[in-house]
PDB file of the backbone (N, CA, C, O) and the ligand in Angstrom, with CONECT records:
HET     ZN  A 101       1
ATOM      1  N   MET A   1     -87.540  89.182  19.020  1.00  0.00           N
ATOM      2  CA  MET A   1     -87.305  88.313  17.705  1.00  0.00           C
ATOM      3  C   MET A   1     -86.883  86.776  18.692  1.00  0.00           C
ATOM      4  O   MET A   1     -86.387  86.868  19.815  1.00  0.00           O
ATOM      5  N   PRO A   2     -87.138  85.666  18.138  1.00  0.00           N
ATOM      6  CA  PRO A   2     -86.689  84.312  18.615  1.00  0.00           C
ATOM      7  C   PRO A   2     -85.197  84.299  18.132  1.00  0.00           C
ATOM      8  O   PRO A   2     -84.771  84.674  17.039  1.00  0.00           O
ATOM      9  N   VAL A   3     -84.437  83.736  19.290  1.00  0.00           N
ATOM     10  CA  VAL A   3     -82.963  83.552  18.947  1.00  0.00           C
ATOM     11  C   VAL A   3     -82.455  82.796  17.659  1.00  0.00           C
ATOM     12  O   VAL A   3     -81.519  83.185  16.960  1.00  0.00           O
ATOM     13  N   GLY A   4     -83.240  81.609  17.437  1.00  0.00           N
ATOM     14  CA  GLY A   4     -83.243  80.730  16.403  1.00  0.00           C
ATOM     15  C   GLY A   4     -83.178  81.435  15.080  1.00  0.00           C
ATOM     16  O   GLY A   4     -82.411  81.053  14.196  1.00  0.00           O
ATOM     17  N   ALA A   5     -83.980  82.464  14.941  1.00  0.00           N
ATOM     18  CA  ALA A   5     -84.312  83.206  13.859  1.00  0.00           C
ATOM     19  C   ALA A   5     -83.129  84.292  13.509  1.00  0.00           C
ATOM     20  O   ALA A   5     -82.591  84.492  12.420  1.00  0.00           O
ATOM     21  N   GLY A   6     -82.931  84.823  14.565  1.00  0.00           N
ATOM     22  CA  GLY A   6     -81.512  85.753  14.677  1.00  0.00           C
ATOM     23  C   GLY A   6     -80.032  84.932  14.095  1.00  0.00           C
ATOM     24  O   GLY A   6     -79.119  85.419  13.427  1.00  0.00           O
ATOM     25  N   VAL A   7     -80.165  83.729  14.544  1.00  0.00           N
ATOM     26  CA  VAL A   7     -78.747  82.985  14.158  1.00  0.00           C
ATOM     27  C   VAL A   7     -78.916  82.636  12.754  1.00  0.00           C
ATOM     28  O   VAL A   7     -77.889  82.775  12.088  1.00  0.00           O
ATOM     29  N   ALA A   8     -80.117  82.151  12.030  1.00  0.00           N
ATOM     30  CA  ALA A   8     -80.195  81.687  10.724  1.00  0.00           C
ATOM     31  C   ALA A   8     -80.112  82.955   9.960  1.00  0.00           C
ATOM     32  O   ALA A   8     -79.624  82.923   8.830  1.00  0.00           O
ATOM     33  N   ARG A   9     -80.541  84.068  10.466  1.00  0.00           N
ATOM     34  CA  ARG A   9     -80.302  85.294   9.441  1.00  0.00           C
ATOM     35  C   ARG A   9     -78.828  85.679   9.414  1.00  0.00           C
ATOM     36  O   ARG A   9     -78.243  86.089   8.411  1.00  0.00           O
ATOM     37  N   MET A  10     -78.235  85.490  10.733  1.00  0.00           N
ATOM     38  CA  MET A  10     -76.624  85.779  10.511  1.00  0.00           C
ATOM     39  C   MET A  10     -76.025  84.955   9.675  1.00  0.00           C
ATOM     40  O   MET A  10     -75.267  85.387   8.807  1.00  0.00           O
ATOM     41  N   LEU A  11     -76.307  83.560   9.837  1.00  0.00           N
ATOM     42  CA  LEU A  11     -75.547  82.496   8.965  1.00  0.00           C
ATOM     43  C   LEU A  11     -75.855  82.787   7.518  1.00  0.00           C
ATOM     44  O   LEU A  11     -74.999  82.600   6.653  1.00  0.00           O
ATOM     45  N   ALA A  12     -77.296  83.330   7.180  1.00  0.00           N
ATOM     46  CA  ALA A  12     -77.409  83.329   5.800  1.00  0.00           C
ATOM     47  C   ALA A  12     -76.701  84.536   5.183  1.00  0.00           C
ATOM     48  O   ALA A  12     -76.390  84.537   3.992  1.00  0.00           O
ATOM     49  N   SER A  13     -76.442  85.590   6.020  1.00  0.00           N
ATOM     50  CA  SER A  13     -75.723  86.706   5.560  1.00  0.00           C
ATOM     51  C   SER A  13     -74.381  86.469   5.229  1.00  0.00           C
ATOM     52  O   SER A  13     -73.832  86.938   4.232  1.00  0.00           O
ATOM     53  N   LEU A  14     -73.822  85.701   6.109  1.00  0.00           N
ATOM     54  CA  LEU A  14     -72.472  85.163   6.377  1.00  0.00           C
ATOM     55  C   LEU A  14     -72.222  84.258   4.952  1.00  0.00           C
ATOM     56  O   LEU A  14     -71.176  84.423   4.325  1.00  0.00           O
ATOM     57  N   VAL A  15     -73.131  83.407   4.543  1.00  0.00           N
ATOM     58  CA  VAL A  15     -72.879  82.754   3.341  1.00  0.00           C
ATOM     59  C   VAL A  15     -72.983  83.684   2.135  1.00  0.00           C
ATOM     60  O   VAL A  15     -72.284  83.532   1.133  1.00  0.00           O
ATOM     61  N   ARG A  16     -73.939  84.707   2.285  1.00  0.00           N
ATOM     62  CA  ARG A  16     -74.141  85.646   1.094  1.00  0.00           C
ATOM     63  C   ARG A  16     -72.732  86.347   0.876  1.00  0.00           C
ATOM     64  O   ARG A  16     -72.200  86.460  -0.228  1.00  0.00           O
ATOM     65  N   TRP A  17     -72.172  86.825   2.134  1.00  0.00           N
ATOM     66  CA  TRP A  17     -71.231  87.591   2.091  1.00  0.00           C
ATOM     67  C   TRP A  17     -69.944  86.748   1.525  1.00  0.00           C
ATOM     68  O   TRP A  17     -69.223  87.251   0.663  1.00  0.00           O
ATOM     69  N   HIS A  18     -69.703  85.490   2.032  1.00  0.00           N
ATOM     70  CA  HIS A  18     -68.700  84.653   1.551  1.00  0.00           C
ATOM     71  C   HIS A  18     -68.884  84.255  -0.070  1.00  0.00           C
ATOM     72  O   HIS A  18     -67.889  84.174  -0.789  1.00  0.00           O
ATOM     73  N   ALA A  19     -70.039  84.047  -0.513  1.00  0.00           N
ATOM     74  CA  ALA A  19     -70.350  83.995  -1.844  1.00  0.00           C
ATOM     75  C   ALA A  19     -69.748  85.188  -2.839  1.00  0.00           C
ATOM     76  O   ALA A  19     -69.105  85.104  -3.886  1.00  0.00           O
ATOM     77  N   ALA A  20     -70.219  86.326  -2.082  1.00  0.00           N
ATOM     78  CA  ALA A  20     -70.143  87.534  -2.888  1.00  0.00           C
ATOM     79  C   ALA A  20     -68.600  88.080  -3.090  1.00  0.00           C
ATOM     80  O   ALA A  20     -68.221  88.910  -3.916  1.00  0.00           O
ATOM     81  N   THR A  21     -67.892  87.449  -2.195  1.00  0.00           N
ATOM     82  CA  THR A  21     -66.462  88.113  -2.132  1.00  0.00           C
ATOM     83  C   THR A  21     -65.457  86.945  -2.612  1.00  0.00           C
ATOM     84  O   THR A  21     -64.247  87.125  -2.751  1.00  0.00           O
ATOM     85  N   THR A  22     -66.123  85.719  -2.846  1.00  0.00           N
ATOM     86  CA  THR A  22     -65.201  84.697  -3.108  1.00  0.00           C
ATOM     87  C   THR A  22     -65.288  84.273  -4.599  1.00  0.00           C
ATOM     88  O   THR A  22     -66.346  83.955  -5.140  1.00  0.00           O
ATOM     89  N   GLY A  23     -64.015  84.299  -5.246  1.00  0.00           N
ATOM     90  CA  GLY A  23     -64.098  83.691  -6.643  1.00  0.00           C
ATOM     91  C   GLY A  23     -63.264  82.494  -6.817  1.00  0.00           C
ATOM     92  O   GLY A  23     -62.536  82.093  -5.909  1.00  0.00           O
ATOM     93  N   TYR A  24     -63.357  81.854  -8.072  1.00  0.00           N
ATOM     94  CA  TYR A  24     -62.484  80.813  -8.240  1.00  0.00           C
ATOM     95  C   TYR A  24     -61.687  80.957  -9.520  1.00  0.00           C
ATOM     96  O   TYR A  24     -62.139  81.775 -10.322  1.00  0.00           O
ATOM     97  N   ARG A  25     -60.639  80.341  -9.838  1.00  0.00           N
ATOM     98  CA  ARG A  25     -59.942  80.355 -10.951  1.00  0.00           C
ATOM     99  C   ARG A  25     -59.846  78.772 -11.546  1.00  0.00           C
ATOM    100  O   ARG A  25     -59.255  77.962 -10.831  1.00  0.00           O
ATOM    101  N   CYS A  26     -60.287  78.409 -12.551  1.00  0.00           N
ATOM    102  CA  CYS A  26     -60.232  77.269 -13.182  1.00  0.00           C
ATOM    103  C   CYS A  26     -58.794  76.813 -13.662  1.00  0.00           C
ATOM    104  O   CYS A  26     -58.213  77.529 -14.478  1.00  0.00           O
ATOM    105  N   PRO A  27     -58.150  75.577 -13.166  1.00  0.00           N
ATOM    106  CA  PRO A  27     -56.892  75.347 -13.489  1.00  0.00           C
ATOM    107  C   PRO A  27     -56.778  74.908 -14.911  1.00  0.00           C
ATOM    108  O   PRO A  27     -55.699  74.918 -15.503  1.00  0.00           O
ATOM    109  N   GLY A  28     -57.934  74.511 -15.471  1.00  0.00           N
ATOM    110  CA  GLY A  28     -57.901  74.061 -16.994  1.00  0.00           C
ATOM    111  C   GLY A  28     -57.750  75.200 -17.897  1.00  0.00           C
ATOM    112  O   GLY A  28     -56.764  75.261 -18.631  1.00  0.00           O
ATOM    113  N   CYS A  29     -58.637  76.093 -17.901  1.00  0.00           N
ATOM    114  CA  CYS A  29     -58.747  77.155 -18.821  1.00  0.00           C
ATOM    115  C   CYS A  29     -58.261  78.423 -18.208  1.00  0.00           C
ATOM    116  O   CYS A  29     -57.857  79.261 -19.014  1.00  0.00           O
ATOM    117  N   GLY A  30     -58.213  78.766 -16.795  1.00  0.00           N
ATOM    118  CA  GLY A  30     -57.658  79.906 -16.314  1.00  0.00           C
ATOM    119  C   GLY A  30     -59.150  80.821 -16.321  1.00  0.00           C
ATOM    120  O   GLY A  30     -59.043  82.024 -16.084  1.00  0.00           O
ATOM    121  N   HIS A  31     -60.102  80.428 -16.506  1.00  0.00           N
ATOM    122  CA  HIS A  31     -61.393  81.186 -16.247  1.00  0.00           C
ATOM    123  C   HIS A  31     -61.675  81.502 -14.906  1.00  0.00           C
ATOM    124  O   HIS A  31     -61.766  80.576 -14.099  1.00  0.00           O
ATOM    125  N   GLU A  32     -61.847  82.816 -14.497  1.00  0.00           N
ATOM    126  CA  GLU A  32     -62.304  83.232 -13.081  1.00  0.00           C
ATOM    127  C   GLU A  32     -63.752  83.436 -13.092  1.00  0.00           C
ATOM    128  O   GLU A  32     -64.356  83.929 -14.044  1.00  0.00           O
ATOM    129  N   PHE A  33     -64.275  83.051 -12.030  1.00  0.00           N
ATOM    130  CA  PHE A  33     -65.666  82.987 -11.979  1.00  0.00           C
ATOM    131  C   PHE A  33     -66.256  83.022 -10.559  1.00  0.00           C
ATOM    132  O   PHE A  33     -65.547  82.672  -9.617  1.00  0.00           O
ATOM    133  N   MET A  34     -67.493  83.420 -10.368  1.00  0.00           N
ATOM    134  CA  MET A  34     -67.943  83.511  -9.164  1.00  0.00           C
ATOM    135  C   MET A  34     -69.036  82.403  -9.136  1.00  0.00           C
ATOM    136  O   MET A  34     -69.605  82.126 -10.192  1.00  0.00           O
ATOM    137  N   ILE A  35     -69.371  81.734  -7.950  1.00  0.00           N
ATOM    138  CA  ILE A  35     -70.433  81.021  -7.729  1.00  0.00           C
ATOM    139  C   ILE A  35     -71.663  81.328  -7.039  1.00  0.00           C
ATOM    140  O   ILE A  35     -71.634  82.144  -6.117  1.00  0.00           O
ATOM    141  N   SER A  36     -72.764  80.753  -7.388  1.00  0.00           N
ATOM    142  CA  SER A  36     -74.005  81.415  -6.593  1.00  0.00           C
ATOM    143  C   SER A  36     -74.130  81.153  -5.273  1.00  0.00           C
ATOM    144  O   SER A  36     -73.368  80.273  -4.871  1.00  0.00           O
ATOM    145  N   VAL A  37     -74.880  81.659  -4.436  1.00  0.00           N
ATOM    146  CA  VAL A  37     -75.050  81.537  -2.922  1.00  0.00           C
ATOM    147  C   VAL A  37     -75.206  80.218  -2.670  1.00  0.00           C
ATOM    148  O   VAL A  37     -74.520  79.573  -1.878  1.00  0.00           O
ATOM    149  N   TRP A  38     -76.304  79.709  -3.484  1.00  0.00           N
ATOM    150  CA  TRP A  38     -76.759  78.269  -3.353  1.00  0.00           C
ATOM    151  C   TRP A  38     -75.244  77.285  -3.488  1.00  0.00           C
ATOM    152  O   TRP A  38     -74.705  76.582  -2.634  1.00  0.00           O
ATOM    153  N   ALA A  39     -74.920  77.516  -4.644  1.00  0.00           N
ATOM    154  CA  ALA A  39     -73.750  76.506  -4.890  1.00  0.00           C
ATOM    155  C   ALA A  39     -72.722  76.515  -3.885  1.00  0.00           C
ATOM    156  O   ALA A  39     -72.200  75.486  -3.456  1.00  0.00           O
ATOM    157  N   ASP A  40     -72.382  77.882  -3.448  1.00  0.00           N
ATOM    158  CA  ASP A  40     -71.368  77.972  -2.225  1.00  0.00           C
ATOM    159  C   ASP A  40     -71.819  77.173  -1.092  1.00  0.00           C
ATOM    160  O   ASP A  40     -71.011  76.452  -0.506  1.00  0.00           O
ATOM    161  N   PHE A  41     -73.026  77.239  -0.738  1.00  0.00           N
ATOM    162  CA  PHE A  41     -73.491  76.463   0.508  1.00  0.00           C
ATOM    163  C   PHE A  41     -73.785  75.078   0.358  1.00  0.00           C
ATOM    164  O   PHE A  41     -73.969  74.364   1.344  1.00  0.00           O
ATOM    165  N   VAL A  42     -73.846  74.604  -0.938  1.00  0.00           N
ATOM    166  CA  VAL A  42     -73.937  73.097  -0.893  1.00  0.00           C
ATOM    167  C   VAL A  42     -72.635  72.276  -1.445  1.00  0.00           C
ATOM    168  O   VAL A  42     -72.467  71.061  -1.334  1.00  0.00           O
ATOM    169  N   SER A  43     -71.787  73.175  -2.039  1.00  0.00           N
ATOM    170  CA  SER A  43     -70.576  72.577  -2.400  1.00  0.00           C
ATOM    171  C   SER A  43     -69.859  72.275  -1.155  1.00  0.00           C
ATOM    172  O   SER A  43     -69.956  72.857  -0.074  1.00  0.00           O
ATOM    173  N   PRO A  44     -68.883  70.949  -1.578  1.00  0.00           N
ATOM    174  CA  PRO A  44     -68.136  70.479  -0.222  1.00  0.00           C
ATOM    175  C   PRO A  44     -66.820  71.432  -0.454  1.00  0.00           C
ATOM    176  O   PRO A  44     -66.396  71.888  -1.516  1.00  0.00           O
ATOM    177  N   HIS A  45     -66.368  71.572   0.726  1.00  0.00           N
ATOM    178  CA  HIS A  45     -65.161  72.497   0.672  1.00  0.00           C
ATOM    179  C   HIS A  45     -64.266  72.073   1.996  1.00  0.00           C
ATOM    180  O   HIS A  45     -64.764  71.763   3.079  1.00  0.00           O
ATOM    181  N   ILE A  46     -62.917  72.116   1.720  1.00  0.00           N
ATOM    182  CA  ILE A  46     -61.917  71.886   2.880  1.00  0.00           C
ATOM    183  C   ILE A  46     -60.848  73.111   2.765  1.00  0.00           C
ATOM    184  O   ILE A  46     -60.100  73.405   1.833  1.00  0.00           O
ATOM    185  N   LEU A  47     -61.038  73.720   4.033  1.00  0.00           N
ATOM    186  CA  LEU A  47     -60.376  75.095   4.291  1.00  0.00           C
ATOM    187  C   LEU A  47     -60.707  76.161   2.973  1.00  0.00           C
ATOM    188  O   LEU A  47     -61.794  76.708   2.788  1.00  0.00           O
ATOM    189  N   THR A  48     -59.684  76.286   2.251  1.00  0.00           N
ATOM    190  CA  THR A  48     -59.983  77.394   1.244  1.00  0.00           C
ATOM    191  C   THR A  48     -60.232  76.622  -0.116  1.00  0.00           C
ATOM    192  O   THR A  48     -60.364  77.368  -1.086  1.00  0.00           O
ATOM    193  N   THR A  49     -60.307  75.458  -0.328  1.00  0.00           N
ATOM    194  CA  THR A  49     -60.374  74.860  -1.555  1.00  0.00           C
ATOM    195  C   THR A  49     -61.930  74.320  -1.623  1.00  0.00           C
ATOM    196  O   THR A  49     -62.585  73.826  -0.705  1.00  0.00           O
ATOM    197  N   LYS A  50     -62.249  74.517  -2.727  1.00  0.00           N
ATOM    198  CA  LYS A  50     -63.660  73.975  -2.876  1.00  0.00           C
ATOM    199  C   LYS A  50     -64.033  73.156  -4.142  1.00  0.00           C
ATOM    200  O   LYS A  50     -63.504  73.475  -5.207  1.00  0.00           O
ATOM    201  N   ASP A  51     -64.914  72.118  -4.096  1.00  0.00           N
ATOM    202  CA  ASP A  51     -65.093  71.287  -5.327  1.00  0.00           C
ATOM    203  C   ASP A  51     -66.329  72.071  -6.248  1.00  0.00           C
ATOM    204  O   ASP A  51     -67.549  71.963  -6.123  1.00  0.00           O
ATOM    205  N   VAL A  52     -65.627  72.799  -7.100  1.00  0.00           N
ATOM    206  CA  VAL A  52     -66.555  73.381  -7.961  1.00  0.00           C
ATOM    207  C   VAL A  52     -66.376  73.077  -9.431  1.00  0.00           C
ATOM    208  O   VAL A  52     -65.355  72.567  -9.892  1.00  0.00           O
ATOM    209  N   LYS A  53     -67.338  73.391 -10.070  1.00  0.00           N
ATOM    210  CA  LYS A  53     -67.434  73.261 -11.847  1.00  0.00           C
ATOM    211  C   LYS A  53     -67.225  74.545 -12.421  1.00  0.00           C
ATOM    212  O   LYS A  53     -67.731  75.609 -12.064  1.00  0.00           O
ATOM    213  N   CYS A  54     -66.398  74.325 -13.381  1.00  0.00           N
ATOM    214  CA  CYS A  54     -66.110  75.655 -14.089  1.00  0.00           C
ATOM    215  C   CYS A  54     -66.984  75.798 -15.105  1.00  0.00           C
ATOM    216  O   CYS A  54     -67.124  74.833 -15.856  1.00  0.00           O
ATOM    217  N   PRO A  55     -67.665  76.878 -15.319  1.00  0.00           N
ATOM    218  CA  PRO A  55     -68.888  77.410 -16.079  1.00  0.00           C
ATOM    219  C   PRO A  55     -68.270  77.302 -17.660  1.00  0.00           C
ATOM    220  O   PRO A  55     -68.975  76.922 -18.595  1.00  0.00           O
ATOM    221  N   ARG A  56     -67.100  77.625 -17.786  1.00  0.00           N
ATOM    222  CA  ARG A  56     -66.778  77.634 -19.164  1.00  0.00           C
ATOM    223  C   ARG A  56     -66.223  76.460 -19.751  1.00  0.00           C
ATOM    224  O   ARG A  56     -66.434  76.270 -20.949  1.00  0.00           O
ATOM    225  N   CYS A  57     -65.518  75.605 -19.069  1.00  0.00           N
ATOM    226  CA  CYS A  57     -65.066  74.346 -19.940  1.00  0.00           C
ATOM    227  C   CYS A  57     -65.597  73.197 -19.146  1.00  0.00           C
ATOM    228  O   CYS A  57     -65.242  72.059 -19.455  1.00  0.00           O
ATOM    229  N   GLY A  58     -66.490  73.414 -18.059  1.00  0.00           N
ATOM    230  CA  GLY A  58     -67.157  72.241 -17.297  1.00  0.00           C
ATOM    231  C   GLY A  58     -66.404  71.244 -16.711  1.00  0.00           C
ATOM    232  O   GLY A  58     -66.877  70.112 -16.605  1.00  0.00           O
ATOM    233  N   ARG A  59     -65.162  71.541 -16.271  1.00  0.00           N
ATOM    234  CA  ARG A  59     -64.322  70.861 -15.577  1.00  0.00           C
ATOM    235  C   ARG A  59     -64.341  70.960 -14.025  1.00  0.00           C
ATOM    236  O   ARG A  59     -64.151  72.030 -13.446  1.00  0.00           O
ATOM    237  N   ARG A  60     -64.544  69.962 -13.482  1.00  0.00           N
ATOM    238  CA  ARG A  60     -64.794  69.875 -12.055  1.00  0.00           C
ATOM    239  C   ARG A  60     -63.794  69.495 -11.276  1.00  0.00           C
ATOM    240  O   ARG A  60     -63.274  68.389 -11.420  1.00  0.00           O
ATOM    241  N   GLU A  61     -63.372  70.419 -10.294  1.00  0.00           N
ATOM    242  CA  GLU A  61     -62.086  70.529  -9.739  1.00  0.00           C
ATOM    243  C   GLU A  61     -62.022  71.167  -8.456  1.00  0.00           C
ATOM    244  O   GLU A  61     -62.817  72.074  -8.208  1.00  0.00           O
ATOM    245  N   TRP A  62     -61.061  70.756  -7.499  1.00  0.00           N
ATOM    246  CA  TRP A  62     -60.939  71.228  -6.075  1.00  0.00           C
ATOM    247  C   TRP A  62     -60.025  72.671  -6.506  1.00  0.00           C
ATOM    248  O   TRP A  62     -58.854  72.670  -6.885  1.00  0.00           O
ATOM    249  N   MET A  63     -60.851  73.792  -6.343  1.00  0.00           N
ATOM    250  CA  MET A  63     -60.169  75.072  -6.620  1.00  0.00           C
ATOM    251  C   MET A  63     -59.907  75.717  -5.484  1.00  0.00           C
ATOM    252  O   MET A  63     -60.652  75.556  -4.517  1.00  0.00           O
ATOM    253  N   GLU A  64     -58.804  76.551  -5.420  1.00  0.00           N
ATOM    254  CA  GLU A  64     -58.447  77.314  -4.488  1.00  0.00           C
ATOM    255  C   GLU A  64     -59.421  78.835  -4.415  1.00  0.00           C
ATOM    256  O   GLU A  64     -59.512  79.559  -5.406  1.00  0.00           O
ATOM    257  N   ALA A  65     -59.887  79.060  -3.519  1.00  0.00           N
ATOM    258  CA  ALA A  65     -60.708  80.238  -3.286  1.00  0.00           C
ATOM    259  C   ALA A  65     -59.884  81.443  -3.457  1.00  0.00           C
ATOM    260  O   ALA A  65     -58.868  81.514  -2.765  1.00  0.00           O
ATOM    261  N   LEU A  66     -60.164  82.424  -4.287  1.00  0.00           N
ATOM    262  CA  LEU A  66     -59.570  83.696  -4.359  1.00  0.00           C
ATOM    263  C   LEU A  66     -60.578  84.803  -3.695  1.00  0.00           C
ATOM    264  O   LEU A  66     -61.730  85.032  -4.064  1.00  0.00           O
ATOM    265  N   VAL A  67     -59.900  85.403  -2.679  1.00  0.00           N
ATOM    266  CA  VAL A  67     -60.692  86.360  -1.911  1.00  0.00           C
ATOM    267  C   VAL A  67     -60.555  87.756  -2.751  1.00  0.00           C
ATOM    268  O   VAL A  67     -59.481  88.343  -2.880  1.00  0.00           O
ATOM    269  N   ARG A  68     -61.601  88.136  -3.219  1.00  0.00           N
ATOM    270  CA  ARG A  68     -61.646  89.554  -4.001  1.00  0.00           C
ATOM    271  C   ARG A  68     -61.512  90.746  -3.001  1.00  0.00           C
ATOM    272  O   ARG A  68     -61.935  90.707  -1.845  1.00  0.00           O
ATOM    273  N   GLU A  69     -60.883  91.798  -3.566  1.00  0.00           N
ATOM    274  CA  GLU A  69     -60.688  92.863  -2.618  1.00  0.00           C
ATOM    275  C   GLU A  69     -61.852  93.793  -2.908  1.00  0.00           C
ATOM    276  O   GLU A  69     -62.053  94.271  -4.024  1.00  0.00           O
ATOM    277  N   SER A  70     -62.669  94.042  -1.756  1.00  0.00           N
ATOM    278  CA  SER A  70     -63.923  94.873  -1.985  1.00  0.00           C
ATOM    279  C   SER A  70     -63.706  96.385  -2.177  1.00  0.00           C
ATOM    280  O   SER A  70     -64.194  97.126  -1.323  1.00  0.00           O
ATOM    281  N   SER A  71     -63.037  96.913  -3.191  1.00  0.00           N
ATOM    282  CA  SER A  71     -62.768  98.239  -3.020  1.00  0.00           C
ATOM    283  C   SER A  71     -63.612  98.980  -4.270  1.00  0.00           C
ATOM    284  O   SER A  71     -63.575 100.204  -4.398  1.00  0.00           O
TER     285      SER A  71
HETATM  286 ZN    ZN A 101     -62.354  76.080 -17.071  1.00  0.00          ZN2+
END
């Protein structure tokens, strides 16, 4: 297997894992939600905060990521 393909696959699974285990809570309405893998990948972020849009009230905000316990 070419090295490039292996790296791309590793990155893809990392992004998928991150999106699957990270949620956000809207500071406006308190709604907790997950974002799609694609949205996670394209949204700008600084450390643990991310520029995401609340699916409930539509408010766009820098939100702190909530890491979910995978139990
Ligand atoms: Zn909201």
